[in-house]
MOPAC internal coordinates of N, CA, C and O (Angstrom, degrees):
PM7 1SCF
backbone

  N    0.0000 0     0.00 0     0.00 0    0    0    0
  C    1.5394 1     0.00 0     0.00 0    1    0    0
  C    1.6140 1   110.94 1     0.00 0    2    1    0
  O    1.2310 1   122.32 1   -43.24 1    3    2    1
  N    1.3044 1   113.17 1   136.76 1    3    2    1
  C    1.4559 1   115.58 1  -177.83 1    5    3    2
  C    1.4745 1   108.16 1   -87.70 1    6    5    3
  O    1.2310 1   124.52 1    -0.95 1    7    6    5
  N    1.3486 1   108.94 1   179.05 1    7    6    5
  C    1.5751 1   111.46 1  -179.59 1    9    7    6
  C    1.4548 1   108.80 1   -76.72 1   10    9    7
  O    1.2310 1   120.22 1   -33.58 1   11   10    9
  N    1.3288 1   117.19 1   146.42 1   11   10    9
  C    1.4184 1   121.28 1   174.46 1   13   11   10
  C    1.5500 1   114.19 1   -79.84 1   14   13   11
  O    1.2310 1   122.64 1   -30.62 1   15   14   13
  N    1.2147 1   112.56 1   149.38 1   15   14   13
  C    1.4935 1   118.92 1   177.43 1   17   15   14
  C    1.4865 1   107.03 1   -70.62 1   18   17   15
  O    1.2310 1   123.60 1   -27.81 1   19   18   17
  N    1.4085 1   110.70 1   152.19 1   19   18   17
  C    1.4805 1   115.97 1   178.58 1   21   19   18
  C    1.6388 1   112.60 1   -57.45 1   22   21   19
  O    1.2310 1   122.58 1   140.80 1   23   22   21
  N    1.2319 1   112.66 1   -39.20 1   23   22   21
  C    1.5874 1   120.32 1  -179.56 1   25   23   22
  C    1.5129 1   109.28 1   -64.47 1   26   25   23
  O    1.2310 1   118.38 1   138.58 1   27   26   25
  N    1.3439 1   120.69 1   -41.42 1   27   26   25
  C    1.4573 1   123.94 1   173.55 1   29   27   26
  C    1.5162 1   112.49 1   -57.86 1   30   29   27
  O    1.2310 1   123.62 1   133.49 1   31   30   29
  N    1.4154 1   110.66 1   -46.51 1   31   30   29
  C    1.4048 1   114.98 1  -176.71 1   33   31   30
  C    1.6004 1   112.31 1   -63.65 1   34   33   31
  O    1.2310 1   120.44 1   139.17 1   35   34   33
  N    1.3984 1   116.77 1   -40.83 1   35   34   33
  C    1.3969 1   119.73 1   168.94 1   37   35   34
  C    1.4334 1   120.77 1   -57.20 1   38   37   35
  O    1.2310 1   120.84 1   136.24 1   39   38   37
  N    1.2289 1   116.00 1   -43.76 1   39   38   37
  C    1.4291 1   122.47 1   175.84 1   41   39   38
  C    1.5166 1   111.51 1   -62.83 1   42   41   39
  O    1.2310 1   119.24 1   136.93 1   43   42   41
  N    1.2784 1   119.05 1   -43.07 1   43   42   41
  C    1.4421 1   118.78 1   174.30 1   45   43   42
  C    1.5304 1   115.84 1   -66.61 1   46   45   43
  O    1.2310 1   118.63 1   137.58 1   47   46   45
  N    1.3421 1   120.21 1   -42.42 1   47   46   45
  C    1.4221 1   124.54 1   171.65 1   49   47   46
  C    1.3832 1   115.18 1   -54.02 1   50   49   47
  O    1.2310 1   120.87 1   138.42 1   51   50   49
  N    1.4550 1   115.95 1   -41.58 1   51   50   49
  C    1.4111 1   122.24 1   177.01 1   53   51   50
  C    1.4431 1   118.49 1   -65.58 1   54   53   51
  O    1.2310 1   123.17 1   141.30 1   55   54   53
  N    1.4097 1   111.53 1   -38.70 1   55   54   53
  C    1.4630 1   119.32 1   174.35 1   57   55   54
  C    1.4864 1   112.86 1   -66.42 1   58   57   55
  O    1.2310 1   118.25 1   131.19 1   59   58   57
  N    1.1456 1   120.94 1   -48.81 1   59   58   57
  C    1.5751 1   125.63 1  -179.88 1   61   59   58
  C    1.5344 1   109.05 1   -66.43 1   62   61   59
  O    1.2310 1   116.26 1   142.77 1   63   62   61
  N    1.4109 1   124.70 1   -37.23 1   63   62   61
  C    1.4371 1   126.07 1   170.89 1   65   63   62
  C    1.4560 1   109.80 1   -57.20 1   66   65   63
  O    1.2310 1   120.72 1   125.98 1   67   66   65
  N    1.3108 1   116.23 1   -54.02 1   67   66   65
  C    1.5561 1   116.69 1  -178.17 1   69   67   66
  C    1.4397 1   114.90 1   -58.34 1   70   69   67
  O    1.2310 1   121.47 1   140.34 1   71   70   69
  N    1.3844 1   114.78 1   -39.66 1   71   70   69
  C    1.4351 1   115.17 1  -179.56 1   73   71   70
  C    1.5550 1   113.97 1   -71.02 1   74   73   71
  O    1.2310 1   120.85 1   147.26 1   75   74   73
  N    1.3227 1   115.97 1   -32.74 1   75   74   73
  C    1.4410 1   121.23 1  -177.84 1   77   75   74
  C    1.5854 1   106.54 1   -68.29 1   78   77   75
  O    1.2310 1   122.27 1   142.14 1   79   78   77
  N    1.3703 1   113.27 1   -37.86 1   79   78   77
  C    1.4887 1   118.52 1  -179.82 1   81   79   78
  C    1.5534 1   110.04 1   -66.20 1   82   81   79
  O    1.2310 1   120.98 1   138.33 1   83   82   81
  N    1.3131 1   115.73 1   -41.67 1   83   82   81
  C    1.4992 1   121.25 1   178.72 1   85   83   82
  C    1.4736 1   112.80 1   -66.86 1   86   85   83
  O    1.2310 1   119.64 1   143.73 1   87   86   85
  N    1.4020 1   118.30 1   -36.27 1   87   86   85
  C    1.4213 1   123.90 1  -178.81 1   89   87   86
  C    1.6358 1   108.74 1   -69.97 1   90   89   87
  O    1.2310 1   121.33 1   147.05 1   91   90   89
  N    1.3237 1   115.07 1   -32.95 1   91   90   89
  C    1.4808 1   117.58 1   176.85 1   93   91   90
  C    1.5333 1   112.42 1   -71.07 1   94   93   91
  O    1.2310 1   122.01 1   142.98 1   95   94   93
  N    1.3927 1   113.75 1   -37.02 1   95   94   93
  C    1.4610 1   121.89 1   178.48 1   97   95   94
  C    1.5251 1   109.27 1   -57.28 1   98   97   95
  O    1.2310 1   125.08 1   125.80 1   99   98   97
  N    1.4214 1   107.84 1   -54.20 1   99   98   97
  C    1.4846 1   116.71 1  -178.65 1  101   99   98
  C    1.5566 1   114.84 1   -60.84 1  102  101   99
  O    1.2310 1   121.96 1   139.36 1  103  102  101
  N    1.3179 1   113.86 1   -40.64 1  103  102  101
  C    1.4690 1   116.91 1   170.27 1  105  103  102
  C    1.4443 1   119.64 1   -55.46 1  106  105  103
  O    1.2310 1   119.93 1   140.61 1  107  106  105
  N    1.3075 1   117.74 1   -39.39 1  107  106  105
  C    1.5433 1   125.55 1   171.16 1  109  107  106
  C    1.5133 1   107.85 1   -63.70 1  110  109  107
  O    1.2310 1   120.43 1   133.09 1  111  110  109
  N    1.2633 1   116.79 1   -46.91 1  111  110  109
  C    1.5354 1   115.22 1   177.72 1  113  111  110
  C    1.4786 1   116.52 1   -61.11 1  114  113  111
  O    1.2310 1   122.86 1   136.38 1  115  114  113
  N    1.3380 1   112.13 1   -43.62 1  115  114  113
  C    1.4690 1   117.99 1  -177.69 1  117  115  114
  C    1.5881 1   105.84 1   -71.40 1  118  117  115
  O    1.2310 1   116.96 1   136.98 1  119  118  117
  N    1.2088 1   123.38 1   -43.02 1  119  118  117
  C    1.3855 1   125.48 1   177.62 1  121  119  118
  C    1.5910 1   111.35 1   -52.28 1  122  121  119
  O    1.2310 1   121.88 1   132.25 1  123  122  121
  N    1.3650 1   114.01 1   -47.75 1  123  122  121
  C    1.4821 1   118.81 1   175.73 1  125  123  122
  C    1.5214 1   115.48 1   -64.36 1  126  125  123
  O    1.2310 1   121.16 1   138.55 1  127  126  125
  N    1.2995 1   115.39 1   -41.45 1  127  126  125
  C    1.4395 1   118.51 1   175.80 1  129  127  126
  C    1.5509 1   109.29 1   -63.91 1  130  129  127
  O    1.2310 1   120.18 1   135.87 1  131  130  129
  N    1.3150 1   117.25 1   -44.13 1  131  130  129
  C    1.4982 1   120.62 1  -175.99 1  133  131  130
  C    1.5526 1   109.25 1   -60.41 1  134  133  131
  O    1.2310 1   121.16 1   139.33 1  135  134  133
  N    1.3015 1   115.38 1   -40.67 1  135  134  133
  C    1.4703 1   120.99 1  -177.60 1  137  135  134
  C    1.5862 1   106.91 1   -68.02 1  138  137  135
  O    1.2310 1   119.80 1   143.37 1  139  138  137
  N    1.2429 1   117.99 1   -36.63 1  139  138  137
  C    1.4332 1   122.87 1  -179.78 1  141  139  138
  C    1.5996 1   111.20 1   -68.24 1  142  141  139
  O    1.2310 1   123.60 1   133.35 1  143  142  141
  N    1.4401 1   110.71 1   -46.65 1  143  142  141
  C    1.3898 1   114.07 1  -177.63 1  145  143  142
  C    1.4763 1   111.03 1   -65.54 1  146  145  143
  O    1.2310 1   120.41 1   146.81 1  147  146  145
  N    1.3289 1   116.81 1   -33.19 1  147  146  145
  C    1.5512 1   122.81 1  -177.40 1  149  147  146
  C    1.5480 1   105.88 1   -65.13 1  150  149  147
  O    1.2310 1   120.62 1   151.22 1  151  150  149
  N    1.2507 1   116.42 1   -28.78 1  151  150  149
  C    1.5139 1   117.67 1  -179.62 1  153  151  150
  C    1.5002 1   114.43 1   -74.56 1  154  153  151
  O    1.2310 1   121.98 1   157.00 1  155  154  153
  N    1.3279 1   113.81 1   -23.00 1  155  154  153
  C    1.5525 1   120.19 1  -177.75 1  157  155  154
  C    1.4886 1   105.32 1  -100.69 1  158  157  155
  O    1.2310 1   123.25 1   -27.11 1  159  158  157
  N    1.3270 1   111.37 1   152.89 1  159  158  157
  C    1.4616 1   120.36 1   172.39 1  161  159  158
  C    1.5801 1   101.76 1   -91.51 1  162  161  159
  O    1.2310 1   123.52 1   -37.87 1  163  162  161
  N    1.2976 1   110.85 1   142.13 1  163  162  161
  C    1.5072 1   116.04 1   179.54 1  165  163  162
  C    1.4250 1   114.33 1   -55.64 1  166  165  163
  O    1.2310 1   120.25 1   135.93 1  167  166  165
  N    1.3606 1   117.12 1   -44.07 1  167  166  165
  C    1.4649 1   118.72 1  -177.84 1  169  167  166
  C    1.5149 1   114.81 1   -74.73 1  170  169  167
  O    1.2310 1   120.22 1   166.79 1  171  170  169
  N    1.3869 1   117.19 1   -13.21 1  171  170  169
  C    1.3701 1   123.84 1  -178.90 1  173  171  170
  C    1.5490 1   113.00 1  -103.85 1  174  173  171
  O    1.2310 1   122.20 1  -171.68 1  175  174  173
  N    1.3498 1   113.40 1     8.32 1  175  174  173
  C    1.5312 1   117.43 1  -175.84 1  177  175  174
  C    1.5989 1   103.85 1   -70.27 1  178  177  175
  O    1.2310 1   121.69 1   -62.92 1  179  178  177
  N    1.3362 1   114.36 1   117.08 1  179  178  177
  C    1.4630 1   122.64 1   177.15 1  181  179  178
  C    1.6275 1   111.10 1   -77.01 1  182  181  179
  O    1.2310 1   121.29 1    -9.17 1  183  182  181
  N    1.3294 1   115.14 1   170.83 1  183  182  181
  C    1.4647 1   117.82 1  -175.88 1  185  183  182
  C    1.5416 1   107.85 1   -69.78 1  186  185  183
  O    1.2310 1   117.83 1   145.83 1  187  186  185
  N    1.3125 1   121.73 1   -34.17 1  187  186  185
  C    1.4967 1   124.49 1   178.38 1  189  187  186
  C    1.5012 1   109.16 1   -55.63 1  190  189  187
  O    1.2310 1   122.60 1   127.47 1  191  190  189
  N    1.4110 1   112.63 1   -52.53 1  191  190  189
  C    1.5045 1   113.23 1   177.02 1  193  191  190
  C    1.4336 1   117.39 1   -58.09 1  194  193  191
  O    1.2310 1   121.75 1   137.84 1  195  194  193
  N    1.3879 1   114.25 1   -42.16 1  195  194  193
  C    1.5604 1   116.15 1  -178.81 1  197  195  194
  C    1.4863 1   108.35 1   -65.89 1  198  197  195
  O    1.2310 1   119.09 1   138.86 1  199  198  197
  N    1.3491 1   119.34 1   -41.14 1  199  198  197
  C    1.4136 1   122.16 1  -179.15 1  201  199  198
  C    1.5499 1   114.59 1   -66.17 1  202  201  199
  O    1.2310 1   121.01 1   151.21 1  203  202  201
  N    1.3825 1   115.67 1   -28.79 1  203  202  201
  C    1.4750 1   116.19 1   173.61 1  205  203  202
  C    1.4989 1   111.53 1   -73.35 1  206  205  203
  O    1.2310 1   121.22 1   147.21 1  207  206  205
  N    1.2888 1   115.26 1   -32.79 1  207  206  205
  C    1.5160 1   118.73 1  -174.35 1  209  207  206
  C    1.5998 1   103.41 1   -73.21 1  210  209  207
  O    1.2310 1   119.10 1   134.81 1  211  210  209
  N    1.4174 1   119.33 1   -45.19 1  211  210  209
  C    1.3934 1   116.88 1  -178.24 1  213  211  210
  C    1.4750 1   112.92 1   -58.62 1  214  213  211
  O    1.2310 1   121.63 1   135.66 1  215  214  213
  N    1.3240 1   114.48 1   -44.34 1  215  214  213
  C    1.5368 1   121.70 1   176.29 1  217  215  214
  C    1.5369 1   114.90 1   -51.35 1  218  217  215
  O    1.2310 1   121.94 1   135.80 1  219  218  217
  N    1.3472 1   113.89 1   -44.20 1  219  218  217
  C    1.3917 1   121.11 1  -177.49 1  221  219  218
  C    1.5061 1   121.45 1   -75.37 1  222  221  219
  O    1.2310 1   122.32 1   168.18 1  223  222  221
  N    1.3425 1   113.15 1   -11.82 1  223  222  221
  C    1.4308 1   119.53 1  -175.53 1  225  223  222
  C    1.5247 1   109.17 1   -75.28 1  226  225  223
  O    1.2310 1   119.22 1   -42.53 1  227  226  225
  N    1.2911 1   119.09 1   137.47 1  227  226  225
  C    1.5076 1   123.63 1   176.95 1  229  227  226
  C    1.4698 1   109.30 1   -85.84 1  230  229  227
  O    1.2310 1   119.55 1   -62.73 1  231  230  229
  N    1.3350 1   118.46 1   117.27 1  231  230  229
  C    1.4901 1   123.80 1  -175.15 1  233  231  230
  C    1.4631 1   112.09 1   -62.82 1  234  233  231
  O    1.2310 1   119.85 1   152.28 1  235  234  233
  N    1.3394 1   117.90 1   -27.72 1  235  234  233
  C    1.5193 1   120.96 1  -172.09 1  237  235  234
  C    1.5294 1   115.27 1   -95.23 1  238  237  235
  O    1.2310 1   122.27 1   168.84 1  239  238  237
  N    1.4602 1   113.27 1   -11.16 1  239  238  237
  C    1.4301 1   122.06 1  -174.15 1  241  239  238
  C    1.5854 1   101.46 1   -85.49 1  242  241  239
  O    1.2310 1   122.68 1   -34.23 1  243  242  241
  N    1.3795 1   112.47 1   145.77 1  243  242  241
  C    1.4017 1   118.90 1   165.67 1  245  243  242
  C    1.5002 1   112.15 1   -98.60 1  246  245  243
  O    1.2310 1   120.09 1   -42.62 1  247  246  245
  N    1.3280 1   117.43 1   137.38 1  247  246  245
  C    1.4248 1   127.13 1  -173.07 1  249  247  246
  C    1.6429 1   109.79 1  -111.20 1  250  249  247
  O    1.2310 1   122.14 1   -49.57 1  251  250  249
  N    1.3253 1   113.51 1   130.43 1  251  250  249
  C    1.3416 1   115.86 1   176.07 1  253  251  250
  C    1.5921 1   111.06 1   -74.57 1  254  253  251
  O    1.2310 1   122.17 1    -9.01 1  255  254  253
  N    1.3871 1   113.45 1   170.99 1  255  254  253
  C    1.5319 1   114.04 1  -179.10 1  257  255  254
  C    1.4498 1   108.11 1   -63.88 1  258  257  255
  O    1.2310 1   119.40 1   140.34 1  259  258  257
  N    1.3707 1   118.75 1   -39.66 1  259  258  257
  C    1.4949 1   119.83 1  -177.47 1  261  259  258
  C    1.5582 1   109.30 1   -62.46 1  262  261  259
  O    1.2310 1   120.72 1   135.18 1  263  262  261
  N    1.3509 1   116.24 1   -44.82 1  263  262  261
  C    1.4429 1   116.28 1   177.69 1  265  263  262
  C    1.5524 1   116.19 1   -58.85 1  266  265  263
  O    1.2310 1   122.73 1   136.29 1  267  266  265
  N    1.3129 1   112.38 1   -43.71 1  267  266  265
  C    1.5066 1   116.66 1   177.40 1  269  267  266
  C    1.5216 1   105.11 1   -64.50 1  270  269  267
  O    1.2310 1   116.80 1   132.60 1  271  270  269
  N    1.2800 1   123.68 1   -47.40 1  271  270  269
  C    1.4713 1   118.35 1  -177.23 1  273  271  270
  C    1.5080 1   113.51 1   -60.68 1  274  273  271
  O    1.2310 1   120.78 1   142.48 1  275  274  273
  N    1.3843 1   116.12 1   -37.52 1  275  274  273
  C    1.4033 1   120.06 1   175.51 1  277  275  274
  C    1.5786 1   112.73 1   -64.75 1  278  277  275
  O    1.2310 1   121.65 1   143.65 1  279  278  277
  N    1.3117 1   114.46 1   -36.35 1  279  278  277
  C    1.4693 1   119.18 1  -175.50 1  281  279  278
  C    1.6904 1   106.04 1   -71.35 1  282  281  279
  O    1.2310 1   119.68 1   142.88 1  283  282  281
  N    1.3320 1   118.22 1   -37.12 1  283  282  281
  C    1.3763 1   122.29 1  -173.99 1  285  283  282
  C    1.5401 1   111.35 1   -93.23 1  286  285  283
  O    1.2310 1   121.30 1   168.63 1  287  286  285
  N    1.2483 1   115.12 1   -11.37 1  287  286  285
  C    1.5019 1   118.34 1  -174.60 1  289  287  286
  C    1.5519 1   115.43 1    66.09 1  290  289  287
  O    1.2310 1   121.31 1  -142.29 1  291  290  289
  N    1.3342 1   115.10 1    37.71 1  291  290  289
  C    1.4291 1   124.94 1   174.65 1  293  291  290
  C    1.4695 1   113.28 1  -118.20 1  294  293  291
  O    1.2310 1   119.45 1   -16.82 1  295  294  293
  N    1.3511 1   118.66 1   163.18 1  295  294  293
  C    1.3736 1   119.36 1   176.65 1  297  295  294
  C    1.5858 1   116.91 1   -71.75 1  298  297  295
  O    1.2310 1   120.12 1   -32.19 1  299  298  297
  N    1.2825 1   117.37 1   147.81 1  299  298  297
  C    1.4715 1   121.48 1  -175.11 1  301  299  298
  C    1.6150 1   110.10 1   -53.76 1  302  301  299
  O    1.2310 1   121.84 1   137.27 1  303  302  301
  N    1.3571 1   114.07 1   -42.73 1  303  302  301
  C    1.5119 1   118.16 1   176.64 1  305  303  302
  C    1.4740 1   112.95 1   -58.06 1  306  305  303
  O    1.2310 1   120.43 1   144.97 1  307  306  305
  N    1.3274 1   116.78 1   -35.03 1  307  306  305
  C    1.5145 1   120.50 1  -179.94 1  309  307  306
  C    1.5303 1   110.67 1   -62.67 1  310  309  307
  O    1.2310 1   120.52 1   137.84 1  311  310  309
  N    1.3678 1   116.62 1   -42.16 1  311  310  309
  C    1.4335 1   124.21 1   178.60 1  313  311  310
  C    1.5483 1   109.01 1   -60.44 1  314  313  311
  O    1.2310 1   124.03 1   127.36 1  315  314  313
  N    1.4633 1   109.87 1   -52.64 1  315  314  313
  C    1.5592 1   116.53 1   178.76 1  317  315  314
  C    1.4614 1   110.35 1   -51.86 1  318  317  315
  O    1.2310 1   118.21 1   134.01 1  319  318  317
  N    1.3596 1   121.01 1   -45.99 1  319  318  317
  C    1.4234 1   126.59 1  -173.61 1  321  319  318
  C    1.6011 1   106.80 1   -64.25 1  322  321  319
  O    1.2310 1   121.11 1   140.90 1  323  322  321
  N    1.2982 1   115.49 1   -39.10 1  323  322  321
  C    1.4764 1   115.97 1   178.55 1  325  323  322
  C    1.5532 1   110.99 1   -63.22 1  326  325  323
  O    1.2310 1   122.55 1   136.46 1  327  326  325
  N    1.3091 1   112.72 1   -43.54 1  327  326  325
  C    1.4759 1   115.13 1   179.99 1  329  327  326
  C    1.5221 1   111.80 1   -64.94 1  330  329  327
  O    1.2310 1   122.49 1   135.72 1  331  330  329
  N    1.4219 1   112.83 1   -44.28 1  331  330  329
  C    1.5422 1   116.01 1  -178.40 1  333  331  330
  C    1.5194 1   112.72 1   -59.48 1  334  333  331
  O    1.2310 1   121.60 1   144.55 1  335  334  333
  N    1.4579 1   114.55 1   -35.45 1  335  334  333
  C    1.3795 1   120.12 1  -174.89 1  337  335  334
  C    1.5277 1   111.42 1   -82.50 1  338  337  335
  O    1.2310 1   121.24 1   175.27 1  339  338  337
  N    1.3081 1   115.24 1    -4.73 1  339  338  337
  C    1.4503 1   118.03 1   177.64 1  341  339  338
  C    1.6174 1   114.98 1    87.72 1  342  341  339
  O    1.2310 1   124.63 1  -173.56 1  343  342  341
  N    1.3806 1   108.72 1     6.44 1  343  342  341
  C    1.5496 1   112.45 1  -176.74 1  345  343  342
  C    1.4904 1   111.28 1   -75.94 1  346  345  343
  O    1.2310 1   122.32 1   143.93 1  347  346  345
  N    1.4211 1   113.16 1   -36.07 1  347  346  345
  C    1.4821 1   120.30 1  -177.54 1  349  347  346
  C    1.5188 1   107.56 1  -115.88 1  350  349  347
  O    1.2310 1   118.54 1   -60.17 1  351  350  349
  N    1.3670 1   120.39 1   119.83 1  351  350  349
  C    1.4268 1   117.87 1   178.10 1  353  351  350
  C    1.5378 1   115.66 1   -66.13 1  354  353  351
  O    1.2310 1   121.26 1   -28.48 1  355  354  353
  N    1.3657 1   115.20 1   151.52 1  355  354  353
  C    1.4616 1   121.03 1   179.41 1  357  355  354
  C    1.4825 1   105.69 1  -134.62 1  358  357  355
  O    1.2310 1   120.69 1   -39.73 1  359  358  357
  N    1.3244 1   116.29 1   140.27 1  359  358  357
  C    1.5101 1   123.06 1   171.49 1  361  359  358
  C    1.5726 1   114.17 1   -70.78 1  362  361  359
  O    1.2310 1   121.47 1   149.66 1  363  362  361
  N    1.2856 1   114.80 1   -30.34 1  363  362  361
  C    1.5250 1   117.17 1  -179.81 1  365  363  362
  C    1.5662 1   108.26 1  -118.00 1  366  365  363
  O    1.2310 1   122.73 1   -17.97 1  367  366  365
  N    1.3373 1   112.37 1   162.03 1  367  366  365
  C    1.4741 1   117.25 1  -178.35 1  369  367  366
  C    1.6239 1   111.80 1   -94.12 1  370  369  367
  O    1.2310 1   117.66 1   152.67 1  371  370  369
  N    1.2944 1   122.06 1   -27.33 1  371  370  369
  C    1.4149 1   121.12 1  -169.97 1  373  371  370
  C    1.5190 1   107.24 1  -105.67 1  374  373  371
  O    1.2310 1   117.72 1   112.15 1  375  374  373
  N    1.3100 1   121.95 1   -67.85 1  375  374  373
  C    1.4814 1   124.85 1   177.36 1  377  375  374
  C    1.4912 1   105.75 1   -95.49 1  378  377  375
  O    1.2310 1   123.90 1   -89.47 1  379  378  377
  N    1.2822 1   110.13 1    90.53 1  379  378  377
  C    1.4861 1   119.32 1  -169.12 1  381  379  378
  C    1.6692 1   111.51 1   -55.00 1  382  381  379
  O    1.2310 1   121.28 1   -48.04 1  383  382  381
  N    1.2835 1   115.15 1   131.96 1  383  382  381
  C    1.3493 1   125.87 1   173.23 1  385  383  382
  C    1.4875 1   113.09 1  -125.62 1  386  385  383
  O    1.2310 1   121.65 1   -64.10 1  387  386  385
  N    1.4015 1   114.45 1   115.90 1  387  386  385
  C    1.4483 1   115.56 1  -173.25 1  389  387  386
  C    1.6366 1   109.71 1  -104.34 1  390  389  387
  O    1.2310 1   124.18 1   -50.24 1  391  390  389
  N    1.2538 1   109.59 1   129.76 1  391  390  389
  C    1.5281 1   117.27 1  -173.45 1  393  391  390
  C    1.5454 1    99.66 1   -74.55 1  394  393  391
  O    1.2310 1   121.16 1   -40.02 1  395  394  393
  N    1.4165 1   115.39 1   139.98 1  395  394  393
  C    1.5311 1   123.28 1   174.78 1  397  395  394
  C    1.4957 1   115.56 1   -47.62 1  398  397  395
  O    1.2310 1   123.02 1   133.80 1  399  398  397
  N    1.3484 1   111.81 1   -46.20 1  399  398  397
  C    1.4997 1   119.10 1  -175.67 1  401  399  398
  C    1.5304 1   111.25 1   -67.36 1  402  401  399
  O    1.2310 1   120.87 1   148.86 1  403  402  401
  N    1.3419 1   115.95 1   -31.14 1  403  402  401
  C    1.5264 1   122.89 1   178.53 1  405  403  402
  C    1.5519 1   104.64 1   -73.87 1  406  405  403
  O    1.2310 1   118.92 1   138.18 1  407  406  405
  N    1.2330 1   119.67 1   -41.82 1  407  406  405
  C    1.5059 1   121.66 1   179.13 1  409  407  406
  C    1.4527 1   109.82 1   -64.55 1  410  409  407
  O    1.2310 1   119.35 1   135.26 1  411  410  409
  N    1.2981 1   118.85 1   -44.74 1  411  410  409
  C    1.5490 1   122.99 1   177.07 1  413  411  410
  C    1.5534 1   110.83 1   -53.75 1  414  413  411
  O    1.2310 1   123.50 1   126.64 1  415  414  413
  N    1.3296 1   110.90 1   -53.36 1  415  414  413
  C    1.4299 1   116.96 1  -174.83 1  417  415  414
  C    1.5960 1   110.21 1   -64.26 1  418  417  415
  O    1.2310 1   119.59 1   143.94 1  419  418  417
  N    1.2594 1   118.39 1   -36.06 1  419  418  417
  C    1.4660 1   125.58 1   176.17 1  421  419  418
  C    1.5262 1   109.01 1   -65.73 1  422  421  419
  O    1.2310 1   119.65 1   136.14 1  423  422  421
  N    1.1373 1   118.28 1   -43.86 1  423  422  421
  C    1.5416 1   123.79 1  -174.44 1  425  423  422
  C    1.5514 1   107.22 1   -69.12 1  426  425  423
  O    1.2310 1   119.45 1   148.06 1  427  426  425
  N    1.3469 1   118.66 1   -31.94 1  427  426  425
  C    1.4638 1   120.52 1  -179.84 1  429  427  426
  C    1.4919 1   112.48 1   -75.93 1  430  429  427
  O    1.2310 1   118.34 1   153.04 1  431  430  429
  N    1.3384 1   120.77 1   -26.96 1  431  430  429
  C    1.4584 1   126.82 1  -179.07 1  433  431  430
  C    1.4359 1   105.36 1   -53.85 1  434  433  431
  O    1.2310 1   120.10 1   180.00 1  435  434  433

């Protein structure tokens, strides 16, 4: 591999800086949602709480099984079962990644 040009390095640095910032913002949102969901019992989740959750989901972000389980207040294995059974769409087959728009659509059903 040859040396990278300074412009290419700047472009790469900018790309990674923007992604890091976006990831930190999403972590704050997810943390807030997780705390809120922990306070609610899954069976007692009212429509207002569910609507708030749906509105805060980022449609372009991919969510891990753990993130979805935290958001919904269910066990990780429950989310995996939903994906395996075809109830909840996943972008990948092994380490499931759920697209925000798919999760929104699934929650509205």
